[in-house]
VOPAGU-2260 file (C-alpha; in pm, 1 decimal, decimal comma):
REM VOPAGU-2260
SITE   aa  ch    i         X         Y         Z
SITE  UNK   A    0   -1627,2    2072,8   -2565,3
SITE  UNK   A    1   -1715,4    2415,7   -2364,7
SITE  UNK   A    2   -1340,8    2574,8   -2377,2
SITE  UNK   A    3   -1460,5    2860,6   -2195,5
SITE  UNK   A    4   -1502,7    2709,4   -1871,5
SITE  UNK   A    5   -1169,6    2528,9   -1822,0
SITE  UNK   A    6   -1107,4    2543,8   -1458,5
SITE  UNK   A    7    -838,8    2459,1   -1243,7
SITE  UNK   A    8    -959,1    2229,7    -954,5
SITE  UNK   A    9    -748,3    2143,3    -620,6
SITE  UNK   A   10    -867,8    1785,4    -494,7
SITE  UNK   A   11    -812,7    1742,6    -146,6
SITE  UNK   A   12    -894,7    1608,8     194,1
SITE  UNK   A   13   -1106,5    1776,2     423,9
SITE  UNK   A   14   -1101,3    1717,9     823,2
SITE  UNK   A   15   -1352,7    1425,4     830,0
SITE  UNK   A   16   -1114,6    1255,2     587,0
SITE  UNK   A   17   -1308,3    1306,0     254,0
SITE  UNK   A   18   -1191,0    1403,8     -66,4
SITE  UNK   A   19   -1322,9    1723,0    -232,1
SITE  UNK   A   20   -1288,3    1957,0    -505,2
SITE  UNK   A   21   -1286,3    2358,6    -517,1
SITE  UNK   A   22   -1146,9    2613,1    -715,7
SITE  UNK   A   23    -746,5    2694,9    -684,2
SITE  UNK   A   24    -655,7    2990,9    -483,6
SITE  UNK   A   25    -436,6    3241,9    -664,8
SITE  UNK   A   26    -222,8    3487,6    -459,7
SITE  UNK   A   27    -204,7    3879,9    -529,6
SITE  UNK   A   28      32,4    3807,6    -806,0
SITE  UNK   A   29    -227,7    3617,2   -1035,2
SITE  UNK   A   30     -16,1    3248,5    -976,6
SITE  UNK   A   31    -153,1    2975,3    -836,8
SITE  UNK   A   32     -98,1    2946,3    -473,4
SITE  UNK   A   33      36,5    2597,4    -381,7
SITE  UNK   A   34    -167,0    2416,4    -147,8
SITE  UNK   A   35    -468,9    2651,7    -133,8
SITE  UNK   A   36    -812,5    2632,7    -206,0
SITE  UNK   A   37   -1082,1    2899,6    -266,8
SITE  UNK   A   38   -1364,4    2802,9     -33,3
SITE  UNK   A   39   -1639,8    3034,9      23,8
SITE  UNK   A   40   -1473,8    3283,0    -146,3
SITE  UNK   A   41   -1207,8    3259,4     123,2
SITE  UNK   A   42    -840,2    3117,0      58,4
SITE  UNK   A   43    -797,7    2807,7     280,0
SITE  UNK   A   44    -488,8    2572,7     308,6
SITE  UNK   A   45    -575,0    2210,5     239,8
SITE  UNK   A   46    -370,0    1862,5     288,3
SITE  UNK   A   47    -271,6    1582,8      38,1
SITE  UNK   A   48    -374,5    1816,5    -247,4
SITE  UNK   A   49    -356,5    1752,9    -651,2
SITE  UNK   A   50    -459,8    1964,5    -924,8
SITE  UNK   A   51    -756,1    1846,8   -1182,4
SITE  UNK   A   52    -886,5    2052,9   -1495,4
SITE  UNK   A   53   -1243,1    2081,7   -1490,4
SITE  UNK   A   54   -1421,8    2082,3   -1843,3
SITE  UNK   A   55   -1766,8    2006,2   -2023,8
SITE  UNK   A   56   -1818,9    1774,2   -2313,3
SITE  UNK   A   57   -2185,6    1727,7   -2412,6
SITE  UNK   A   58   -2293,0    1887,0   -2083,4
SITE  UNK   A   59   -2141,9    1670,6   -1907,4
SITE  UNK   A   60   -1842,0    1758,1   -1665,2
SITE  UNK   A   61   -1503,0    1594,9   -1690,1
SITE  UNK   A   62   -1207,5    1608,8   -1444,5
SITE  UNK   A   63    -817,9    1524,8   -1573,9
SITE  UNK   A   64    -532,2    1502,5   -1322,0
SITE  UNK   A   65    -273,2    1713,2   -1401,0
SITE  UNK   A   66     -24,6    1645,9   -1087,9
SITE  UNK   A   67      49,6    1815,0    -754,6
SITE  UNK   A   68     298,2    2103,5    -910,5
SITE  UNK   A   69     101,3    2430,1    -865,3
SITE  UNK   A   70     258,9    2595,7   -1183,9
SITE  UNK   A   71     278,1    2285,5   -1386,1
SITE  UNK   A   72     -88,8    2191,2   -1360,4
SITE  UNK   A   73    -151,6    2603,5   -1462,1
SITE  UNK   A   74      24,6    2594,3   -1756,1
SITE  UNK   A   75    -131,9    2283,1   -1859,2
SITE  UNK   A   76    -484,9    2497,8   -1814,2
SITE  UNK   A   77    -350,5    2731,2   -2026,5
SITE  UNK   A   78    -234,9    2481,6   -2264,5
SITE  UNK   A   79    -562,1    2284,5   -2276,9
SITE  UNK   A   80    -805,8    2605,7   -2314,3
SITE  UNK   A   81    -622,4    2720,3   -2581,1
SITE  UNK   A   82    -603,6    2377,5   -2771,9
SITE  UNK   A   83    -971,6    2378,3   -2718,7
SITE  UNK   A   84   -1001,2    2728,4   -2841,2
SITE  UNK   A   85    -859,5    2633,2   -3165,2
SITE  UNK   A   86   -1074,3    2320,4   -3232,5
SITE  UNK   A   87   -1370,7    2488,8   -3162,9
SITE  UNK   A   88   -1275,4    2797,1   -3427,4
SITE  UNK   A   89   -1148,8    2496,7   -3656,9
SITE  UNK   A   90   -1502,1    2343,9   -3649,6
SITE  UNK   A   91   -1668,7    2688,3   -3701,6
SITE  UNK   A   92   -1483,8    2704,6   -3991,3
SITE  UNK   A   93   -1540,5    2389,5   -4155,6
SITE  UNK   A   94   -1150,5    2252,1   -4074,5
SITE  UNK   A   95   -1110,5    1931,9   -3903,6
SITE  UNK   A   96    -813,4    1932,5   -3635,5
SITE  UNK   A   97    -644,6    1593,7   -3584,0
SITE  UNK   A   98    -481,2    1529,6   -3241,4
SITE  UNK   A   99    -108,8    1418,8   -3223,9
SITE  UNK   A  100     -29,1    1165,2   -2937,7
SITE  UNK   A  101     140,5    1371,7   -2679,6
SITE  UNK   A  102     469,9    1242,6   -2601,2
SITE  UNK   A  103     516,2    1282,0   -2178,0
SITE  UNK   A  104     846,2    1228,4   -1997,8
SITE  UNK   A  105     862,5     939,3   -1753,3
SITE  UNK   A  106     884,4    1163,2   -1480,9
SITE  UNK   A  107     549,8    1360,6   -1593,4
SITE  UNK   A  108     407,4    1024,3   -1646,9
SITE  UNK   A  109     499,8     893,7   -1276,4
SITE  UNK   A  110     404,2    1185,7   -1128,1
SITE  UNK   A  111      54,7    1132,0   -1264,3
SITE  UNK   A  112      65,9     776,7   -1180,7
SITE  UNK   A  113     162,1     842,1    -819,9
SITE  UNK   A  114    -129,2    1095,1    -795,6
SITE  UNK   A  115    -365,4     886,7    -899,8
SITE  UNK   A  116    -325,3     575,9    -672,8
SITE  UNK   A  117    -319,4     855,6    -376,7
SITE  UNK   A  118    -628,8     986,5    -492,5
SITE  UNK   A  119    -794,7     640,2    -515,4
SITE  UNK   A  120    -676,0     597,7    -163,6
SITE  UNK   A  121    -403,1     331,2    -236,8
SITE  UNK   A  122    -168,5     476,2     -29,1
SITE  UNK   A  123      58,6     133,6     -38,3
SITE  UNK   A  124      50,1     100,0    -407,7
SITE  UNK   A  125     173,0     441,2    -442,0
SITE  UNK   A  126     452,1     422,5    -229,6
SITE  UNK   A  127     566,8      71,5    -406,5
SITE  UNK   A  128     506,5     232,4    -743,6
SITE  UNK   A  129     756,9     552,6    -615,0
SITE  UNK   A  130    1015,6     258,8    -498,5
SITE  UNK   A  131     997,8      71,2    -877,1
SITE  UNK   A  132     965,1     376,6   -1108,2
SITE  UNK   A  133    1303,8     480,9    -943,4
SITE  UNK   A  134    1483,1     194,9    -989,8
SITE  UNK   A  135    1352,4     147,3   -1347,0
SITE  UNK   A  136    1451,4     484,8   -1426,4
SITE  UNK   A  137    1801,2     474,8   -1280,5
SITE  UNK   A  138    1835,4     168,3   -1532,4
SITE  UNK   A  139    1690,9     315,1   -1855,3
SITE  UNK   A  140    1851,8     577,4   -2098,3
SITE  UNK   A  141    1539,5     659,4   -2276,4
SITE  UNK   A  142    1322,4     971,7   -2113,9
SITE  UNK   A  143     988,5     965,9   -2280,8
SITE  UNK   A  144     716,8     746,6   -2268,2
SITE  UNK   A  145     704,7     683,1   -2604,6
SITE  UNK   A  146    1074,9     549,8   -2645,6
SITE  UNK   A  147    1028,0     231,1   -2374,9
SITE  UNK   A  148    1093,1     -87,7   -2543,5
SITE  UNK   A  149    1084,6    -458,4   -2411,4
SITE  UNK   A  150    1466,2    -433,9   -2388,8
SITE  UNK   A  151    1419,3    -160,9   -2102,6
SITE  UNK   A  152    1214,5    -377,0   -1921,9
SITE  UNK   A  153    1431,8    -713,3   -1945,5
SITE  UNK   A  154    1752,4    -464,8   -1844,6
SITE  UNK   A  155    1526,6    -363,2   -1532,4
SITE  UNK   A  156    1458,4    -735,5   -1445,4
SITE  UNK   A  157    1828,2    -810,8   -1493,1
SITE  UNK   A  158    1938,4    -510,1   -1248,0
SITE  UNK   A  159    1666,1    -641,5    -978,8
SITE  UNK   A  160    1854,8    -967,7   -1013,6
SITE  UNK   A  161    2174,1    -849,3    -975,9
SITE  UNK   A  162    2082,9    -667,8    -654,6
SITE  UNK   A  163    2001,7   -1046,8    -551,0
SITE  UNK   A  164    1613,2    -975,5    -567,6
SITE  UNK   A  165    1421,4   -1321,8    -563,1
SITE  UNK   A  166    1213,1   -1434,2    -878,6
SITE  UNK   A  167     880,5   -1371,2    -658,0
SITE  UNK   A  168    1011,5   -1014,9    -588,7
SITE  UNK   A  169    1153,8    -967,3    -955,2
SITE  UNK   A  170     763,7   -1074,4   -1041,9
SITE  UNK   A  171     551,3    -826,9    -816,1
SITE  UNK   A  172     808,0    -531,5    -926,5
SITE  UNK   A  173     726,6    -601,5   -1292,8
SITE  UNK   A  174     346,0    -598,8   -1252,2
SITE  UNK   A  175     372,1    -261,2   -1090,1
SITE  UNK   A  176     579,8    -160,2   -1344,9
SITE  UNK   A  177     385,3    -266,1   -1602,3
SITE  UNK   A  178      65,5     -96,4   -1416,5
SITE  UNK   A  179     248,6     232,2   -1429,0
SITE  UNK   A  180     350,1     200,6   -1827,5
SITE  UNK   A  181      -6,8      98,2   -1951,3
SITE  UNK   A  182    -144,7     406,3   -1755,2
SITE  UNK   A  183     145,9     618,4   -1891,9
SITE  UNK   A  184      21,5     490,6   -2270,7
SITE  UNK   A  185     287,1     239,4   -2341,1
SITE  UNK   A  186     147,2     -19,5   -2602,3
SITE  UNK   A  187     138,2    -335,6   -2423,9
SITE  UNK   A  188     362,0    -531,2   -2721,3
SITE  UNK   A  189     652,5    -373,3   -2552,5
SITE  UNK   A  190     592,6    -564,9   -2203,0
SITE  UNK   A  191     743,8    -902,4   -2178,6
SITE  UNK   A  192     551,7   -1171,2   -2010,4
SITE  UNK   A  193     558,3   -1154,9   -1636,9
SITE  UNK   A  194     876,4   -1338,2   -1456,5
SITE  UNK   A  195     771,8   -1690,6   -1329,1
SITE  UNK   A  196     831,4   -1816,1   -1000,8
SITE  UNK   A  197     844,0   -2110,5    -790,8
SITE  UNK   A  198     518,6   -2040,1    -551,5
SITE  UNK   A  199     633,8   -2152,9    -186,5
SITE  UNK   A  200     432,0   -2278,3     100,7
SITE  UNK   A  201     297,4   -2021,1     338,0
SITE  UNK   A  202     613,6   -2035,8     636,4
SITE  UNK   A  203     519,3   -2020,0     999,9
SITE  UNK   A  204     666,7   -2021,4    1347,2
SITE  UNK   A  205     691,3   -2357,8    1509,7
SITE  UNK   A  206     530,4   -2345,9    1890,6
SITE  UNK   A  207     881,0   -2405,1    1966,8
SITE  UNK   A  208     990,9   -2095,2    1794,1
SITE  UNK   A  209     661,7   -1886,4    1950,9
SITE  UNK   A  210     740,8   -1948,3    2287,9
SITE  UNK   A  211    1114,2   -1873,7    2288,1
SITE  UNK   A  212    1067,8   -1524,9    2111,8
SITE  UNK   A  213     770,7   -1457,3    2406,4
SITE  UNK   A  214    1027,6   -1574,1    2671,8
SITE  UNK   A  215    1297,6   -1337,8    2575,1
SITE  UNK   A  216    1092,3   -1031,2    2446,0
SITE  UNK   A  217    1060,2    -737,7    2669,5
SITE  UNK   A  218     678,7    -617,2    2771,8
SITE  UNK   A  219     652,3    -394,4    2484,4
SITE  UNK   A  220     769,3    -671,0    2218,1
SITE  UNK   A  221     562,3    -924,6    2384,3
SITE  UNK   A  222     232,2    -708,0    2346,2
SITE  UNK   A  223     349,8    -705,1    1967,1
SITE  UNK   A  224     403,1   -1111,1    1919,5
SITE  UNK   A  225      66,0   -1181,4    2106,9
SITE  UNK   A  226    -112,6    -902,9    1872,2
SITE  UNK   A  227      28,5   -1044,9    1539,1
SITE  UNK   A  228      25,0   -1442,9    1623,6
SITE  UNK   A  229    -324,6   -1453,9    1773,4
SITE  UNK   A  230    -497,7   -1145,2    1598,7
SITE  UNK   A  231    -342,3   -1216,1    1259,1
SITE  UNK   A  232    -271,4    -853,8    1201,2
SITE  UNK   A  233     -72,7    -696,9     935,5
SITE  UNK   A  234     204,9    -480,9    1007,2
SITE  UNK   A  235      39,2    -106,0     954,4
SITE  UNK   A  236    -225,8    -286,0    1119,8
SITE  UNK   A  237     -29,6    -344,8    1400,1
SITE  UNK   A  238     127,0     -12,1    1350,7
SITE  UNK   A  239    -202,2     127,8    1423,4
SITE  UNK   A  240    -437,4     -53,4    1651,6
SITE  UNK   A  241    -560,4     162,9    1917,8
SITE  UNK   A  242    -743,8     107,5    2258,3
SITE  UNK   A  243   -1060,3     214,9    2113,3
SITE  UNK   A  244   -1076,5     -78,9    1884,9
SITE  UNK   A  245   -1113,0    -319,4    2170,3
SITE  UNK   A  246   -1465,3    -408,1    2227,8
SITE  UNK   A  247   -1436,2    -508,7    2581,7
SITE  UNK   A  248   -1803,8    -635,3    2600,8
SITE  UNK   A  249   -1816,9    -836,5    2276,3
SITE  UNK   A  250   -1432,6    -944,9    2347,9
SITE  UNK   A  251   -1323,0    -851,4    2004,6
SITE  UNK   A  252   -1097,0    -631,2    1795,9
SITE  UNK   A  253   -1192,6    -385,8    1546,6
SITE  UNK   A  254    -933,5    -318,5    1249,9
SITE  UNK   A  255   -1050,9       3,1    1062,9
SITE  UNK   A  256    -878,1     278,9     911,4
SITE  UNK   A  257    -705,1     554,7    1049,6
SITE  UNK   A  258    -730,8     887,8     874,4
SITE  UNK   A  259    -541,1    1058,0    1132,8
SITE  UNK   A  260    -239,9     857,6    1042,0
SITE  UNK   A  261    -310,6     847,4     665,3
SITE  UNK   A  262    -376,4     485,3     704,0
SITE  UNK   A  263    -631,4     256,7     504,3
SITE  UNK   A  264    -724,3    -117,5     535,1
SITE  UNK   A  265    -596,1    -312,6     214,6
SITE  UNK   A  266    -918,7    -445,6     150,4
SITE  UNK   A  267   -1112,0    -138,5     240,5
SITE  UNK   A  268   -1352,8    -343,5     463,8
SITE  UNK   A  269   -1345,6    -333,5     837,9
SITE  UNK   A  270   -1326,3    -674,3    1033,4
SITE  UNK   A  271   -1376,5    -789,7    1404,8
SITE  UNK   A  272   -1117,7   -1058,3    1534,2
SITE  UNK   A  273   -1221,9   -1260,6    1844,5
SITE  UNK   A  274    -976,4   -1184,7    2137,9
SITE  UNK   A  275    -839,1   -1459,9    2334,5
SITE  UNK   A  276    -880,8   -1389,3    2684,2
SITE  UNK   A  277    -502,3   -1387,0    2752,4
SITE  UNK   A  278    -445,2   -1131,0    2487,1
SITE  UNK   A  279    -755,6    -951,4    2615,1
SITE  UNK   A  280    -618,0    -929,5    2969,9
SITE  UNK   A  281    -266,4    -825,4    2849,0
SITE  UNK   A  282    -388,2    -547,1    2675,6
SITE  UNK   A  283    -617,6    -428,8    2971,9
SITE  UNK   A  284    -266,5    -426,2    3177,3
SITE  UNK   A  285     -61,9    -265,0    2925,1
SITE  UNK   A  286    -299,2      -9,8    2869,9
SITE  UNK   A  287    -311,1      99,8    3267,2
SITE  UNK   A  288      71,7      62,0    3228,5
SITE  UNK   A  289      56,9     375,3    2973,0
SITE  UNK   A  290    -230,8     535,4    3021,7
SITE  UNK   A  291    -145,0     843,6    2791,0
SITE  UNK   A  292    -105,9     613,3    2472,1
SITE  UNK   A  293    -392,1     599,6    2198,2
SITE  UNK   A  294    -177,6     320,1    2044,6
SITE  UNK   A  295    -146,0      15,5    2152,3
SITE  UNK   A  296     231,3      -6,7    2009,6
SITE  UNK   A  297     287,6     373,0    1982,1
SITE  UNK   A  298     596,0     514,2    2043,9
SITE  UNK   A  299     722,4     768,2    2294,7
SITE  UNK   A  300     605,8    1031,4    2126,1
SITE  UNK   A  301     258,6     901,4    2066,0
SITE  UNK   A  302     328,8     799,8    1709,6
SITE  UNK   A  303     285,3     481,8    1509,4
SITE  UNK   A  304     615,4     276,3    1542,5
SITE  UNK   A  305     781,5     190,8    1202,9
SITE  UNK   A  306    1065,1     -35,3    1315,2
SITE  UNK   A  307     878,0    -325,4    1509,9
SITE  UNK   A  308    1019,3    -555,5    1240,1
SITE  UNK   A  309    1371,8    -448,4    1342,6
SITE  UNK   A  310    1245,2    -512,4    1720,7
SITE  UNK   A  311    1132,9    -883,2    1627,4
SITE  UNK   A  312    1446,8    -930,1    1480,1
SITE  UNK   A  313    1645,0    -851,5    1770,1
SITE  UNK   A  314    1470,1   -1071,3    1986,3
SITE  UNK   A  315    1493,9   -1350,8    1761,3
SITE  UNK   A  316    1869,7   -1270,8    1811,7
SITE  UNK   A  317    1806,4   -1226,1    2139,1
SITE  UNK   A  318    1630,2   -1572,2    2183,2
SITE  UNK   A  319    1922,0   -1741,8    1955,8
SITE  UNK   A  320    1709,1   -1839,2    1668,8
SITE  UNK   A  321    1902,8   -1684,4    1384,9
SITE  UNK   A  322    1997,4   -1954,0    1125,4
SITE  UNK   A  323    2298,3   -1830,3    1056,8
SITE  UNK   A  324    2314,6   -1930,6     724,5
SITE  UNK   A  325    2091,0   -1663,7     555,1
SITE  UNK   A  326    2256,4   -1368,5     370,0
SITE  UNK   A  327    2105,3   -1092,2     622,6
SITE  UNK   A  328    2222,4   -1326,5     894,6
SITE  UNK   A  329    2588,2   -1304,1     724,8
SITE  UNK   A  330    2567,6    -974,6     686,4
SITE  UNK   A  331    2404,3    -790,5     924,8
SITE  UNK   A  332    2352,7   -1076,8    1198,6
SITE  UNK   A  333    1944,1   -1021,8    1146,3
SITE  UNK   A  334    1779,0   -1317,9    1030,7
SITE  UNK   A  335    1551,2   -1258,4     722,4
SITE  UNK   A  336    1338,5   -1589,7     888,5
SITE  UNK   A  337    1201,0   -1384,5    1112,5
SITE  UNK   A  338     908,9   -1129,8    1009,1
SITE  UNK   A  339     594,0    -960,3    1117,6
SITE  UNK   A  340     387,3   -1118,8     877,5
SITE  UNK   A  341     505,2   -1477,0     948,1
SITE  UNK   A  342     344,6   -1402,3    1308,1
SITE  UNK   A  343      16,2   -1314,7    1061,1
SITE  UNK   A  344      80,6   -1682,3     894,0
SITE  UNK   A  345     132,8   -1855,5    1187,0
SITE  UNK   A  346    -241,8   -1705,9    1301,8
SITE  UNK   A  347    -427,1   -1794,7     999,0
SITE  UNK   A  348    -260,1   -2162,8     967,3
SITE  UNK   A  349    -329,6   -2251,6    1353,1
SITE  UNK   A  350    -685,1   -2108,1    1337,4
SITE  UNK   A  351    -767,3   -2361,6    1030,2
SITE  UNK   A  352    -588,0   -2631,4    1145,7
SITE  UNK   A  353    -772,1   -2584,8    1538,3
SITE  UNK   A  354   -1097,9   -2633,3    1317,5
SITE  UNK   A  355   -1218,7   -2283,5    1254,2
SITE  UNK   A  356   -1387,6   -2292,9     933,2
SITE  UNK   A  357   -1271,9   -2131,0     597,1
SITE  UNK   A  358   -1500,8   -1855,3     583,7
SITE  UNK   A  359   -1488,5   -1749,9     922,4
SITE  UNK   A  360   -1095,3   -1764,8     910,4
SITE  UNK   A  361   -1126,9   -1563,0     573,0
SITE  UNK   A  362   -1292,1   -1254,9     716,4
SITE  UNK   A  363   -1078,1   -1261,3    1061,3
SITE  UNK   A  364    -780,3   -1256,8     783,9
SITE  UNK   A  365    -931,4    -983,1     600,4
SITE  UNK   A  366    -860,6   -1172,1     298,0
SITE  UNK   A  367   -1084,5   -1056,8     -11,0
SITE  UNK   A  368   -1084,5   -1384,7    -213,7
SITE  UNK   A  369   -1152,4   -1731,2     -28,9
SITE  UNK   A  370    -840,3   -1882,4    -257,6
SITE  UNK   A  371    -583,2   -1644,4     -40,6
SITE  UNK   A  372    -700,8   -1813,9     237,6
SITE  UNK   A  373    -736,7   -2205,8     108,5
SITE  UNK   A  374    -322,8   -2148,4      37,2
SITE  UNK   A  375    -317,5   -2189,4     427,7
SITE  UNK   A  376    -506,5   -2544,1     423,5
SITE  UNK   A  377    -221,3   -2738,1     248,3
SITE  UNK   A  378      65,5   -2697,8     495,1
SITE  UNK   A  379      87,6   -2946,6     813,4
SITE  UNK   A  380     330,0   -3038,5    1021,7
SITE  UNK   A  381     493,6   -3379,5     951,9
SITE  UNK   A  382     368,4   -3588,3    1293,7
SITE  UNK   A  383       6,0   -3445,4    1261,0
SITE  UNK   A  384      25,2   -3549,0     906,2
SITE  UNK   A  385     213,3   -3889,4     967,0
SITE  UNK   A  386     -61,8   -3973,5    1252,3
SITE  UNK   A  387    -356,0   -3909,5    1017,5
SITE  UNK   A  388    -227,7   -4111,6     758,1
SITE  UNK   A  389    -140,6   -4415,2     963,7
SITE  UNK   A  390    -513,4   -4410,5    1109,9
SITE  UNK   A  391    -647,5   -4461,3     732,8
SITE  UNK   A  392    -757,9   -4803,0     674,9
SITE  UNK   A  393    -672,5   -4850,6     314,0
């Protein structure tokens, strides 16, 4: 290892949305200037930055993440360079230096894990990690990674269930927790098995429900429901779809990332969705009424709307579709049965029942695995199933 060339680098996104690395900039006092890089010998501010240590091993450049805090990152550089120098001098003296496993705090390892997800472009995973880690750290008494035990994970499961989380939610949060702990270096033997849950069939809206929703929705939510129901867009995709994504000639809608909104497509693959005539006409009329907007479902401030789910629940309530039995209905008068993602499930199921081939539906839905799309082959309404069964010649 060449300890003399340990450098503190800033990893950041440029104006084109590409990740770059530059030397960390320092102020007149010699301290690292947070959020600034040295580019062409000039100190320039950067966005979405993290710090890496750069050094060489066997003439190969290696980068080691050291978080987002400038002072902590520079301290890590000094410590790393000192250790490297000691090892080098020890080798010259014929002395072997043995590394002792470093015990990180949960907070430090959490920051590094979240930084890693952000740098990898998994912003949704980073957001989930923040929530799970905060919940876990409120439950456990341990403060260091090497103190985590299987009982700590069980205690986290119990706290989730106490807060009325469903089995599926507990299982999903467990998977995110384990991902972080593995990253932090916790021995896998401390992990209890992933909680099991009953796999439910995809629930969809009935034609009567969709008609009722569209009948009472205002023009804005009418547009939102149409895009979810007849294009199968995910929640985040609904928020970030723009008029420029519509190909009027080919009558398709392109789903793609929007760097200006820090939005990436879930599967990292763009896709084109065929637009039904009524949706195409509705988009054209909506654009004429909102000429200043770039986002189809943008807010008055021209930003992505983060309250579409709440707005849909208000439409369901206005249409008198609330079940009146679920906890959400009883506590907030907002039925948990009505979600934006259920519009997507209805789209996929309807496409398959309508005779669209499985591979095409997979592409339109943006599923990475065919098995994910195949789950929607199973559900079929009772009258349709009864008709087919009665038509069989036994």
